C-alpha positions in Angstrom: 52.0 -18.0 23.8 52.1 -18.1 19.9 49.3 -19.9 18.1 50.1 -23.2 16.3 50.3 -22.4 12.5 47.8 -25.2 11.7 45.3 -23.9 14.2 45.7 -20.4 12.8 45.1 -21.7 9.3 42.0 -23.5 10.6 40.7 -20.3 12.2 41.2 -18.4 8.9 39.3 -21.1 7.0 36.4 -21.0 9.5 36.3 -17.2 9.3 35.9 -17.5 5.5 32.6 -19.5 6.0 31.0 -16.7 8.1 29.4 -13.8 6.2 30.9 -11.0 8.3 34.4 -12.5 8.5 34.4 -13.6 4.8 34.1 -9.9 3.7 37.4 -9.1 5.4 40.7 -9.1 3.5 42.8 -12.2 4.0 45.4 -10.2 6.0 42.6 -9.0 8.4 41.5 -12.6 8.9 45.0 -13.7 9.6 45.5 -10.9 12.1 42.2 -11.8 13.8 43.1 -15.5 14.0 46.4 -14.7 15.7 44.6 -13.5 18.8 41.9 -16.3 19.0 41.6 -19.4 21.1 39.3 -22.4 21.4 36.6 -22.7 24.1 34.6 -25.9 24.7 31.6 -26.0 27.0 29.2 -28.8 27.9 25.5 -28.6 27.5 24.0 -26.5 30.3 27.2 -24.7 31.0 27.3 -20.9 30.9 29.5 -19.1 28.4 29.1 -15.8 30.3 26.6 -14.2 32.7 24.4 -11.2 32.5 26.2 -8.2 34.0 29.7 -9.4 33.4 32.3 -7.4 31.5 32.2 -7.8 27.7 35.7 -8.9 27.2 35.3 -11.0 24.0 33.2 -12.0 21.0 32.6 -15.7 20.4 32.1 -17.6 17.1 30.1 -20.8 17.5 31.7 -23.6 15.5 29.7 -26.6 16.8 26.6 -26.9 19.0 23.9 -24.5 20.0 23.6 -21.6 22.5 20.7 -19.7 24.0 20.5 -16.2 25.5 18.5 -15.5 28.7 17.5 -12.2 30.3 16.0 -11.5 33.7 12.7 -9.5 34.0 11.8 -7.0 36.6 11.0 -9.8 39.1 14.3 -11.5 38.6 12.9 -14.4 36.6 15.1 -15.6 33.7 13.5 -15.9 30.2 15.0 -17.2 26.9 15.3 -14.3 24.4 17.2 -15.9 21.5 19.1 -18.8 20.1 22.6 -18.9 18.5 23.3 -21.6 16.0 26.6 -22.9 14.5 28.3 -20.3 12.3 26.9 -17.4 14.2 28.7 -15.1 16.7 27.6 -13.8 20.1 28.6 -10.9 22.4 29.2 -8.3 19.7 27.1 -5.5 21.1 28.6 -5.4 24.5 32.1 -5.3 23.0 31.2 -2.5 20.6 29.7 -0.1 23.1 31.8 -1.3 26.1 28.8 -2.3 28.2 28.3 -5.3 30.5 26.8 -8.4 29.1 23.0 -7.8 28.5 22.1 -11.5 28.8 23.4 -14.8 30.1 24.4 -17.2 27.4 24.4 -21.0 28.0 25.1 -24.0 25.8 22.0 -25.9 24.9 24.3 -28.9 24.1 28.0 -29.6 24.0 29.6 -26.8 22.0 32.9 -25.5 20.6 33.6 -21.8 20.1 36.4 -19.5 19.0 37.1 -16.7 21.4 38.0 -13.3 19.9 39.3 -11.0 22.7 38.0 -7.5 22.8 41.6 -6.1 23.0 42.5 -7.9 19.8 39.4 -6.6 18.0 40.5 -3.1 18.8 43.9 -3.8 17.3 42.1 -5.2 14.2 40.0 -2.0 14.0 43.1 0.2 14.0 44.5 -1.5 10.8 41.1 -2.4 9.2 38.5 0.1 10.3 35.8 -1.5 8.0 36.0 -4.6 10.1 34.0 -3.2 13.0 31.4 -1.7 10.7 30.4 -5.2 9.6 30.4 -6.3 13.3 28.1 -3.4 14.2 25.6 -4.3 11.5 25.6 -7.9 12.7 25.0 -6.8 16.3 22.0 -4.6 15.2 20.6 -7.4 13.1 20.8 -9.8 16.0 19.0 -7.4 18.4 16.1 -7.2 15.9 15.9 -11.0 15.5 15.7 -12.0 19.2 12.5 -13.8 19.7 11.1 -15.6 22.8 10.8 -18.9 20.9 14.0 -18.8 18.9 14.5 -21.2 16.1 12.5 -24.5 15.9 14.4 -27.4 17.5 16.4 -29.5 15.1 18.0 -32.0 17.5 15.7 -34.1 19.7 16.4 -36.3 22.6 13.9 -39.2 22.9 14.1 -40.2 26.6 11.9 -43.1 27.9 10.6 -42.7 31.4 8.5 -45.8 31.9 9.6 -49.4 31.2 6.8 -50.3 28.8 7.6 -47.7 26.2 8.2 -48.8 22.6 10.9 -46.3 22.0 12.2 -47.8 18.8 8.7 -47.8 17.3 8.1 -44.3 18.4 11.4 -43.1 16.9 10.6 -44.8 13.6 7.1 -43.2 13.5 8.5 -39.8 14.3 11.3 -40.1 11.8 8.7 -40.9 9.1 6.6 -37.9 10.0 9.5 -35.5 10.2 10.7 -36.5 6.8 7.9 -34.4 5.4 9.8 -31.3 6.5 13.4 -32.3 5.8 16.1 -35.0 6.1 16.3 -37.0 9.4 19.2 -38.9 11.0 18.5 -41.3 13.9 21.3 -42.1 16.4 21.1 -44.9 18.9 23.4 -46.1 21.8 25.7 -47.7 19.3 26.6 -44.2 18.0 28.1 -43.1 21.3 31.7 -42.3 22.0 32.4 -39.4 19.5 33.5 -35.8 20.1 31.3 -32.8 19.6 32.6 -32.2 16.1 31.4 -35.6 14.9 27.8 -34.9 16.0 28.0 -31.4 14.6 28.9 -32.8 11.2 25.8 -35.1 11.4 23.6 -32.2 12.5 25.0 -30.0 9.7 24.1 -32.6 7.1 20.5 -33.3 8.4 17.5 -31.1 9.0 16.6 -33.1 12.1 18.6 -35.5 14.3 16.9 -37.9 16.7 19.1 -38.9 19.7 17.3 -42.0 20.9 18.1 -42.6 24.6 17.8 -46.4 24.4 19.9 -49.0 26.1 21.1 -49.0 29.7 24.2 -46.8 29.1 23.7 -43.7 31.2 26.5 -41.9 29.5 24.7 -42.1 26.1 21.5 -40.9 27.7 23.4 -37.9 29.1 24.9 -37.3 25.7 21.5 -37.3 24.1 20.2 -34.8 26.6 23.2 -32.5 26.1 23.0 -32.6 22.3 19.3 -31.8 22.1 17.5 -28.6 21.4 14.3 -30.3 22.7 13.6 -33.1 25.1 10.8 -35.7 24.5 9.9 -37.6 27.6 8.1 -40.8 26.4 5.8 -42.6 28.9 3.0 -45.1 29.0 -0.5 -44.1 29.9 -1.2 -47.4 31.7 1.9 -47.1 33.9 2.7 -44.8 36.8 5.9 -43.0 37.8 7.7 -44.4 40.8 7.0 -42.5 44.0 10.6 -41.6 44.3 11.1 -40.7 40.6 13.3 -37.7 39.9 13.6 -36.2 36.5 16.6 -33.8 36.7 16.5 -33.2 33.0 12.9 -31.9 33.3 13.5 -29.6 36.3 16.9 -28.2 35.5 16.1 -24.6 34.6 19.7 -23.6 33.7 18.8 -24.3 30.1 15.2 -23.7 28.9 15.1 -26.4 26.3 11.7 -27.1 24.9 10.1 -30.1 26.5 7.4 -32.5 25.4 5.6 -35.2 27.4 4.6 -37.9 24.9 2.0 -40.2 26.5 1.5 -43.5 24.6 -2.0 -44.9 24.7 -3.6 -48.1 23.5 -6.6 -46.7 21.8 -8.5 -43.9 23.5 -6.7 -41.5 25.8 -6.7 -42.8 29.4 -8.2 -40.3 31.8 -5.9 -39.0 34.5 -2.7 -40.2 32.9 -1.6 -36.7 31.8 -2.0 -35.2 35.2 -0.1 -38.1 36.8 2.9 -37.9 34.6 2.9 -34.1 34.1 3.7 -33.6 37.8 7.2 -34.8 37.1 7.8 -32.5 34.1 5.5 -29.5 34.6 7.3 -27.4 31.9 6.6 -30.0 29.2 3.9 -29.6 26.6 1.5 -32.6 26.7 1.1 -34.7 23.6 -1.2 -37.8 23.5 0.0 -40.5 21.2 -2.8 -42.9 20.1 -2.1 -43.3 16.4 -0.1 -42.0 13.5 -2.2 -38.8 13.2 -1.1 -37.8 16.7 2.6 -38.4 15.7 2.0 -36.3 12.6 0.7 -33.5 14.9 3.8 -33.7 17.1 6.0 -33.5 14.0 4.2 -30.4 12.8 4.6 -28.9 16.3 8.3 -29.6 16.4 8.9 -28.3 12.9 7.0 -25.1 13.5 4.4 -26.1 10.9 1.4 -26.5 13.2 -2.0 -24.7 13.0 -3.7 -23.2 15.9 -7.3 -22.0 16.2 -8.4 -19.1 18.5 -12.2 -18.5 19.0 -13.6 -15.3 20.4 -16.5 -14.6 22.7 -19.7 -13.1 21.4 -22.7 -14.8 23.0 -25.1 -16.7 20.7 -23.1 -15.5 17.6 -20.5 -18.0 18.8 -22.3 -20.9 17.2 -20.9 -19.6 14.0 -17.6 -21.1 15.3 -19.1 -24.6 14.5 -19.7 -23.7 10.9 -16.2 -22.2 10.6 -14.6 -25.4 11.9 -16.7 -27.5 9.5 -15.4 -25.4 6.5 -11.8 -25.6 7.8 -12.0 -29.4 8.2 -13.5 -29.8 4.7 -10.7 -27.7 3.3 -8.2 -30.2 4.7 -6.8 -28.0 7.5 -5.5 -29.9 10.5 -6.1 -28.0 13.7 -3.3 -28.8 16.2 -4.2 -26.6 19.2 -7.2 -24.5 20.4 -7.8 -21.5 22.6 -10.9 -19.5 23.3 -12.8 -17.1 25.4 -16.4 -17.3 26.7 -18.6 -19.0 23.9 -15.3 -19.5 22.1 -14.1 -21.6 25.0 -17.4 -23.6 24.9 -17.0 -24.5 21.2 -13.2 -24.7 21.4 -13.4 -27.4 24.0 -15.4 -29.5 21.6 -12.8 -29.0 18.9 -10.0 -30.0 21.3 -12.0 -33.1 22.2 -12.0 -34.0 18.5 -15.8 -34.2 18.3 -17.2 -34.5 14.8 -19.3 -31.6 13.5 -22.4 -33.8 13.9 -21.5 -34.5 17.6 -20.8 -30.8 18.3 -24.0 -29.7 16.7 -26.1 -32.2 18.7 -24.4 -31.6 22.0 -24.6 -27.8 21.9 -28.1 -28.0 20.4 -29.2 -29.8 23.6 -27.4 -27.3 25.8 -28.3 -24.0 24.2 -31.1 -24.4 21.6 -33.5 -26.8 23.3 -33.4 -24.8 26.5 -32.5 -21.2 27.4 -29.4 -21.7 29.6 -30.0 -18.3 31.2 -33.6 -18.8 32.4 -33.0 -19.7 36.1 -33.6 -16.2 37.5 -32.7 -15.4 41.1 -32.7 -12.5 43.5 -30.3 -10.1 41.7 -27.9 -9.5 44.6 -24.9 -11.1 42.7 -26.3 -11.8 39.3 -29.6 -12.0 37.4 -29.5 -15.8 37.0 -28.3 -18.4 39.5 -26.0 -20.2 37.2 -27.1 -23.6 38.3 -28.6 -24.4 34.8 -25.4 -23.3 33.0 -23.2 -25.4 35.4 -25.5 -28.5 34.9 -25.5 -28.2 31.1 -21.7 -27.7 30.9 -21.2 -30.7 33.2 -23.5 -32.9 31.1 -21.8 -31.7 27.9 -18.1 -32.3 28.9 -18.4 -34.8 31.9 -15.6 -34.8 34.4 -12.7 -34.9 31.9 -9.7 -32.8 32.6 -8.1 -30.3 30.2 -4.9 -32.3 30.2 -6.7 -35.3 28.8 -8.0 -33.6 25.7 -6.5 -34.9 22.5 -5.5 -31.4 21.3 -3.8 -28.8 23.5 -6.4 -26.4 24.8 -6.7 -23.3 26.9 -9.5 -20.9 27.8 -9.5 -17.5 29.4 -11.3 -16.0 32.3 -10.8 -12.6 34.1 -9.5 -12.8 37.7 -11.2 -9.9 39.4 -9.2 -10.4 42.6 -5.9 -9.8 40.8 -7.2 -7.7 38.0 -5.7 -9.8 35.2 -6.4 -12.5 32.7 -6.3 -16.1 34.0 -5.4 -18.8 31.5 -6.9 -22.3 32.2 -4.6 -25.0 30.9 -5.3 -27.7 33.5 -8.0 -28.9 35.8 -11.6 -30.0 35.2 -12.8 -28.8 31.8 -16.4 -27.8 32.6 -15.3 -25.8 35.6 -12.7 -23.8 33.5 -15.3 -23.2 30.8 -17.9 -22.1 33.4 -15.4 -19.4 34.6 -14.8 -18.3 31.1 -18.5 -17.7 30.4 -19.4 -15.9 33.7 -20.8 -12.7 32.2 -20.5 -10.1 34.9 -24.0 -9.2 36.3 -25.7 -11.9 34.3 -24.1 -15.1 35.5 -22.6 -15.3 39.0 -18.8 -15.3 39.2 -16.8 -18.5 39.9 -15.4 -18.3 43.4 -12.3 -20.5 43.9 -9.4 -20.4 46.4 -10.6 -17.0 47.7 -10.5 -15.5 44.2 -13.2 -14.2 41.8 -13.4 -15.3 38.2 -15.7 -13.8 35.5 -16.0 -13.9 31.7 -12.7 -13.8 29.9 -14.1 -11.3 27.4 -13.6 -8.6 30.1 -9.8 -8.7 29.5 -9.1 -10.7 26.4 -11.9 -11.6 24.1 -9.6 -12.9 21.3 -6.6 -14.5 23.0 -4.3 -14.7 19.9 -1.4 -13.3 22.0 -1.7 -16.1 24.6 -1.7 -18.7 21.8 1.5 -17.1 20.3 3.3 -17.5 23.7 3.2 -21.3 23.4 2.6 -22.0 19.7 5.0 -21.9 16.8 3.2 -21.8 13.4 0.1 -20.4 11.9 -2.9 -19.0 13.9 -6.4 -18.7 12.6 -8.5 -16.3 14.6 -12.3 -16.3 14.5 -13.7 -13.0 15.8 -17.5 -13.1 16.2 -17.7 -10.4 18.9 -18.5 -7.6 16.5 -17.5 -4.0 16.8 -21.1 -2.6 16.9 -23.0 -5.2 18.9 -25.8 -3.0 20.2 -28.1 -0.4 18.7 -30.9 1.7 20.0 -33.9 3.7 18.7 -34.4 7.4 19.4 -32.3 9.5 21.7 -33.1 8.7 25.3 -31.7 9.8 28.7 -34.1 8.1 31.0 -36.6 5.3 30.8 -40.3 6.0 30.5 -42.8 4.9 33.2 -43.2 1.1 33.5 -46.6 1.0 31.8 -45.3 2.9 28.8 -42.1 0.8 28.7 -44.3 -2.4 28.6 -46.4 -1.0 25.8 -43.4 0.1 23.7 -41.8 -3.3 24.2 -45.0 -5.0 22.9 -45.0 -2.7 19.9 -41.5 -3.6 19.0 -39.7 -0.5 20.0 -35.9 -1.1 19.7 -34.2 -0.9 23.1 -31.3 -3.1 24.3 -32.2 -5.5 27.1 -30.4 -5.6 30.4 -28.8 -9.0 29.6 -27.5 -7.8 26.3 -26.1 -4.6 27.9 -24.3 -6.6 30.5 -22.8 -9.0 27.9 -21.6 -6.2 25.6 -20.3 -4.1 28.5 -18.2 -7.1 29.6 -16.5 -7.2 26.2 -15.6 -3.5 25.9 -12.5 -3.5 28.1 -10.7 -5.9 25.7 -11.4 -3.8 22.6 -7.9 -2.5 22.1 -6.4 -5.9 22.8 -8.8 -7.5 20.2 -7.5 -5.1 17.5 -3.9 -6.1 18.4 -5.0 -9.8 18.3 -6.4 -9.5 14.9 -3.1 -8.2 13.6 -1.2 -11.1 15.2 -3.3 -13.7 13.5 -2.2 -15.4 10.2 -5.8 -15.6 9.0 -8.7 -13.6 10.5 -12.2 -14.8 9.9 -15.1 -12.5 10.8 -18.5 -13.9 9.7 -21.2 -11.3 9.1 -23.4 -11.7 12.2 -24.7 -8.2 13.0 -28.3 -9.3 12.6 -28.0 -12.0 15.3 -28.5 -10.9 18.9 -25.9 -11.7 21.5 -28.4 -13.8 23.4 -30.5 -15.0 20.5 -30.2 -18.7 21.2 -32.9 -19.6 18.6 -30.6 -18.4 15.8 -28.4 -21.5 16.5 -28.6 -23.1 13.1 -28.6 -19.8 11.3 -25.4 -18.8 13.0 -23.7 -22.1 12.2 -24.6 -21.8 8.5 -23.5 -18.2 8.4 -20.0 -19.1 9.7 -19.8 -22.1 7.3 -20.8 -20.1 4.2 -18.4 -17.2 5.1 -15.5 -19.5 5.7 -16.0 -21.4 2.5 -15.6 -18.2 0.6 -12.2 -17.7 2.3 -10.7 -21.2 2.2 -12.6 -22.7 -0.7 -15.1 -25.5 -0.8 -17.7 -27.3 -2.9 -19.5 -24.8 -5.2 -22.9 -26.4 -4.5 -22.4 -25.6 -0.8 -22.0 -21.9 -1.5 -25.6 -20.7 -1.1 -26.7 -17.8 1.1 -30.2 -19.0 1.7 -29.8 -22.8 1.8 -28.8 -24.0 5.3 -26.4 -26.9 5.5 -27.6 -28.2 8.8 
């Protein structure tokens, strides 16, 4: 069947707007257009499946696509995104191999299909044509990233009756304008074809599809057009017992999902867990005021800032000083992750405690009393852990991780499975208790038949875990130290007890058992820490070698050391830069 001349001219014009096609002679583009056809697919529909024969290359004219690959366990993961004006399927056609990934439409899309047989005909007459296609395929292979591009089209979908969707849309529009132009579409904008919406999306950096009104067709249209879904709910309301959120559980298309919980004032405890059960893949965002909406806008636009805090015993109090300097420099922290003492301090940051509140709370827990002084019969550990558990519970209360204003995670080591365990939900103090369970010093946390110890055993600086969920910059604070312990003379066995006691009183330098256990628990993650440092946007390593790993009485000194060091990196008041004058 011959192609309509008008359609052929349109194909030739479209080819001229794509870098690879535009370099071809006009005759080559005309020959290419003669074998093409249109293909329209709805949001969620597959263009082709992994393992199928590579019989065509596709040029995306309108819409958005995503590529998915299965891992060794058969689980599908997003590996890249294809935007309008880009092509997909080149590599399989070039090397005559089956499709290496499944490609689905993220929203209603229109494509031009270029059959492989016709490309071979083109190559015979214009050999240079496939050279450009090969370069494009290689470039695309190098660009595939788990996160893909930041979302530009957002569906705002209310899931509880009391939601002020119009107010939220207006607030989000205002915050997103900091990063580019925004177009807001409501139910009155329904009834157009995919080309109409593509033109709007092409002209705007962000498009908000507001799923308002009672028209289900428009809500479906919003969902299909979106790169990301924002489920908006009220904290003071509850989901119906028979509620079903098909747009949250449909795994055919791994769109980014956000659960936006509107609060009146302070965050309502338990609301996040209650609503999150209906959209478990969604990232939780609490909306109390405009600053929260600004944080959401930064997250959507890939402009957010994450903070990762390492373990390192008493040296970890330097984290408080680092946070103080970062806040004074105007840096807005949007999410937090940490290990061991980094989890302890990071939880306070995620709770949005002021520096004064953090300093006071942790002073009571660590400086006023030695948290590791409740010794026990050393069958499982040197101390019983009752004191640490009590202090953590008094510090954080019974709040859950999901209720924290900032997204937070901490890391422990699961000895039963031999892997890192990432705590993103559940009672906060219990997760932190697992993260600080120094093997041999503190007893492990036993839960559901599994054994959890200090996260420093496997991942002392979890930048990689932050990168899995976070788009944007990552500041890593490493206080672990590469040379944490030092000894005096060469020694291969301990002297008799009486001599050991006398040498200790005389100040002979010999690492204590508690310090050895703490440092030994951090060694296994040494190579991972080096990799984590390279993954960070900014690495902060305060000089803390003179502070012992369990030297709790250096609390204020460590805080000030972290503050002074960070000021020199990010800038600050000149009169605050003093090595000898503490700021607390």
